[in-house]
C-alpha positions, 0 to 999 in steps of 0.5 A: 238899635240900628244907628244908621236908621236912627240918624235918619230921624230929623224931625223935632217936636213943634213947640206950641205957639198961640200965634200960629194962624189957624186955617179952620178959623179963617176959612170954612173947610168943605163938608166931608161929603163934598170931598171926592172919593180919591184925590191926589196932587201932582208931584214935580220931583222925587227926592232922596234925603239919604241918611241926613236929618233934613226931612223938614226941608225936603217936606217944605220944598215939596210943598213949595214945588207943588205950588210953584211948579219949580224944582227947589233945593232942600239943602238951602231951605234947611240952611235957612231954617238953621239960620233962624233957629241959630243951631246949625250943628244941632241935629234936626228941625221942627216943621214950623221953623222949616216953613218959616224959612220959606217966609223969611228967606224963600227957596233956591231953585235946584238948577242954580244950587252948587250943592247936591249931596244931602249929606254935605255938612258944610251946606247946612250953614247959610253963611257958606251960600253965596250972597247972590244965591241968597238973593235969588231965593227971595223970588220964591218967598211965601207970605205965611203958613197956617196950622191945619185946624178945623171941625174934624180930626187931623186926618179929615182936616188935612183932606179938607184943607187940600181940597179947599186949596186944590186950584192953587194947589197946596200940599200939607206938611206934617210929622209922625213917628216913623217905624224902625223897620228899614223897609217900611210898608206901603201901608205902614202900621200904627208905629209904637216906636221909631223916629220923628219924620216929616212928610208931605200929604198930597191927597187920599186914596181908597183901598179895599173900602178904607180911605188912606192919606197919600203921603210923599216921602223923601227917600227916593223910590226905594221905599213904598210905592215909588216914594208914596205911602198910604197912612190910615186915619189913626196914625195921622190923628195920633201924631199930628198933635205932637208935630203939627200939620201946616200949609203955605197960605198967601196972606200976610198978618194984616189980611188975616186980622181982616179976615178974623174981623169979617168972621166976627162981624158976620157973627155979630150981625147974626146975633143982632138979627136973632134978638131983633 
């Protein structure tokens, strides 16, 4: 097995946690017939993680950049996630912890970062980052992240969530198994084997009558269509159950509880009318 390709897999399975906010339980996702045939968010930068294990941080900084319009440094975000999990020397990270880093620490702007090389091993430890840089990162903190859920399969729940939040805008970070092929196709096959890899869903596209999810990769322009790939429904639905799919949402826990209560209150009022 090609060790160089193998070490690029930096995505760990996301542990189940019932405390995750469920997007489909707080917001009503649009009907699928309301979605346009094609839609794609604008990217701010094209990043290359090289042979590092930091795909989750590249995914999360993509998500934040799309929302904020500011280029951010994934090495800081990875170090912040490792500070949360407490294992900077362990290879890889899971998606939830990667997003949690943006809630607890924020994100550092690329222009002020002293680190540029994704293989810089020292940078994965938050204590090597200057205190003033950690303080600056707080300017880009997120309030919360939601697990993508809803009435459809994972493929369509992701599309509907992106469309629901299009005016903000918000991308979706998720994971799948990336094939061992050193030069993946623009439209990858349903890989039976490979390594875990975090990527960013930025829209969908119609190709020869079929709808594909548009994903932004973190290997620069050398793979796919200038860094983009088009994934079929069956690939997305297969792997999201393992790694999860998440989106940043600007709601704190109290607001979420209030929203939940509002939904239940509407249901109770409906029952009262029904049996009146």
